[in-house]
C-alpha positions in Angstrom: -59.3 -42.1 117.4 -60.0 -41.7 121.1 -57.0 -43.9 121.9 -54.7 -42.0 119.6 -55.7 -38.6 121.2 -55.3 -40.1 124.6 -51.8 -41.5 123.9 -50.6 -38.2 122.3 -51.8 -36.0 125.2 -50.4 -38.4 127.7 -47.0 -38.5 125.9 -46.9 -34.7 125.8 -47.6 -34.5 129.6 -45.0 -37.1 130.5 -42.4 -35.4 128.3 -43.3 -32.0 129.8 -44.4 -30.6 126.4 -47.4 -29.6 128.6 -45.8 -28.5 131.9 -47.1 -29.1 135.4 -49.9 -26.6 136.2 -50.5 -25.8 132.5 -54.2 -25.3 131.6 -55.6 -27.6 128.9 -58.4 -26.0 126.8 -61.0 -28.4 125.5 -61.8 -26.0 122.7 -58.2 -25.8 121.5 -57.6 -29.6 121.9 -60.8 -30.2 119.9 -59.7 -28.0 117.1 -56.2 -29.4 117.1 -57.3 -33.0 116.8 -60.3 -32.4 114.7 -62.4 -34.1 117.4 -65.6 -33.3 119.2 -65.4 -31.6 122.6 -67.3 -34.6 124.1 -64.5 -36.9 122.9 -61.8 -34.6 124.3 -63.7 -34.6 127.6 -63.7 -38.4 127.7 -59.9 -38.4 127.1 -59.4 -35.8 129.9 -61.5 -37.9 132.3 -59.2 -40.9 131.6 -56.1 -38.7 132.1 -57.6 -37.5 135.4 -58.0 -41.1 136.5 -54.3 -41.7 135.9 -53.5 -38.6 138.0 -52.0 -36.8 135.0 -54.4 -33.9 135.1 -56.7 -32.3 137.7 -60.1 -30.9 136.9 -61.3 -27.8 138.7 -65.0 -27.3 138.4 -66.0 -24.2 136.5 -62.4 -23.3 135.9 -60.9 -26.1 133.7 -58.4 -28.9 133.4 -54.8 -28.6 134.3 -51.7 -30.8 134.0 -51.2 -32.2 137.5 -48.6 -30.4 139.6 -45.6 -32.2 141.1 -46.8 -32.5 144.7 -44.4 -33.3 147.6 -47.3 -34.9 149.5 -48.4 -37.1 146.6 -44.8 -38.2 145.8 -44.3 -39.1 149.5 -47.3 -41.3 149.4 -46.2 -42.8 146.0 -42.8 -43.7 147.6 -44.6 -45.4 150.5 -46.8 -47.4 148.1 -44.0 -48.3 145.8 -41.6 -49.4 148.5 -44.3 -51.5 150.3 -45.4 -53.3 147.1 -41.9 -53.9 145.7 -40.7 -55.4 149.1 -43.9 -57.6 149.5 -43.4 -58.8 145.9 -39.8 -59.7 146.5 -40.7 -61.7 149.6 -43.1 -63.8 147.6 -40.7 -64.8 144.9 -39.9 -68.5 144.9 -36.2 -69.3 145.5 -34.2 -70.5 143.8 -35.6 -68.5 141.0 -36.3 -70.2 137.6 -33.3 -69.8 135.3 -35.7 -68.6 132.6 -36.8 -65.7 134.8 -33.3 -64.7 135.7 -32.4 -64.8 132.0 -35.3 -62.5 131.1 -34.1 -60.0 133.8 -30.6 -60.2 132.4 -31.7 -59.6 128.8 -33.5 -56.4 130.0 -30.4 -55.2 131.8 -28.4 -55.9 128.6 -30.9 -53.9 126.6 -30.7 -51.0 129.0 -26.9 -51.0 128.7 -27.2 -50.6 125.0 -29.6 -47.7 125.4 -27.3 -46.0 128.0 -24.4 -46.1 125.5 -26.7 -44.4 123.0 -27.7 -41.8 125.6 -31.4 -42.7 125.0 -32.5 -42.0 128.6 -36.2 -42.0 128.0 -35.9 -45.5 126.6 -33.7 -46.5 129.5 -36.6 -45.4 131.8 -39.0 -47.6 129.9 -36.5 -50.5 130.2 -36.3 -49.9 134.0 -40.0 -50.1 134.3 -40.1 -53.3 132.2 -37.5 -54.8 134.6 -39.8 -54.1 137.6 -42.9 -55.2 135.7 -41.3 -58.6 135.1 -40.7 -59.0 138.9 -44.4 -58.6 139.5 -45.2 -60.8 136.5 -43.2 -63.7 137.9 -45.6 -63.7 140.9 -48.7 -63.3 138.7 -49.2 -59.7 139.8 -48.8 -57.7 136.7 -52.0 -55.8 137.5 -50.4 -54.5 140.6 -47.6 -53.1 138.5 -50.2 -51.4 136.3 -51.4 -49.8 139.6 -47.9 -48.6 140.5 -47.5 -47.0 137.0 -50.2 -44.5 137.9 -48.0 -43.3 140.8 -45.0 -43.4 138.6 -46.5 -40.9 136.2 -45.4 -38.0 138.5 -42.0 -39.5 138.8 -41.7 -39.7 135.0 -42.5 -36.0 134.8 -40.0 -35.3 137.6 -37.3 -37.0 135.5 -38.1 -34.7 132.6 -37.8 -31.6 134.8 -34.4 -32.8 136.2 -32.8 -33.5 132.8 -29.4 -32.6 134.2 -29.5 -35.6 136.5 -30.8 -38.2 134.0 -27.4 -39.6 133.1 -26.1 -40.2 136.6 -29.5 -41.5 137.8 -29.9 -43.8 134.8 -26.4 -45.3 135.3 -26.9 -45.8 139.0 -30.3 -47.5 138.5 -28.8 -49.8 135.9 -25.9 -50.8 138.2 -28.4 -51.6 140.9 -30.4 -53.8 138.5 -27.3 -55.8 137.8 -26.6 -56.1 141.5 -30.2 -57.1 142.2 -30.0 -60.0 139.7 -26.9 -61.3 141.6 -28.8 -61.2 144.9 -31.7 -63.0 143.3 -29.4 -65.5 141.6 -27.9 -66.3 145.0 -31.3 -66.4 146.8 -30.1 -63.6 149.1 -33.5 -62.1 149.9 -32.3 -59.8 152.7 -29.7 -58.1 150.4 -32.3 -57.9 147.6 -34.8 -56.1 149.9 -32.2 -53.6 151.2 -31.1 -52.8 147.7 -34.7 -52.4 146.5 -35.4 -49.9 149.2 -32.4 -47.8 148.2 -33.2 -48.3 144.5 -36.8 -47.1 144.7 -35.8 -44.1 146.8 -33.4 -42.7 144.1 -36.5 -41.5 142.1 -37.6 -39.4 145.0 -34.4 -37.9 146.5 -34.9 -34.4 145.0 -38.7 -34.3 145.1 -38.8 -31.4 147.6 -36.9 -29.3 145.0 -39.3 -29.9 142.1 -42.6 -29.7 144.0 -44.8 -27.3 142.1 -47.5 -24.8 143.1 -51.0 -26.2 142.5 -51.7 -24.3 139.3 -50.1 -21.7 137.0 -53.0 -20.1 135.3 -50.8 -17.9 133.1 -50.0 -20.9 130.9 -52.8 -22.3 128.8 -53.0 -24.6 125.9 
């Protein structure tokens, strides 16, 4: 039951059903899920670890705000790790690895044609996860995902830009495969820097105040 509650609250945060800065009441969550407050508290601790909520002593738990400073640091970490991982790929890449990347790009294209942008984002993440997997570093991608949570929320806030952003990321994935297929590491790195930065180009616009105590669950 704990995992189900955790996944439901996490999904609602990432989809902005619970907005940045919104207060989460243990009592209301406990009643809503028919669970003990101690279990809800455990779930909130896990969500705090993933930077999805912040806990203010003697005040309560809040959905994490979109922070300019945090996103700036997330961009630095993401760029550094993505570039380091690309540099450690073995060239020429295995044809089976290139085929897996191509299959994911093909899946994303189908999702784009269906305007399923949330699923396109999942496909984008899977594409990058595979790049780390090829180097035996999937745990590092799990670490990056914690930073990506804020970016995911940012995407939900900027729904008007989802279509253009999704198409551009998709085209860059196709281009990246060509660079990897041709063992062109320098071009792959340059593209990756631009690619990762797309997620952060408007972060100064969506940065939120730390808390909005007028909203409460």
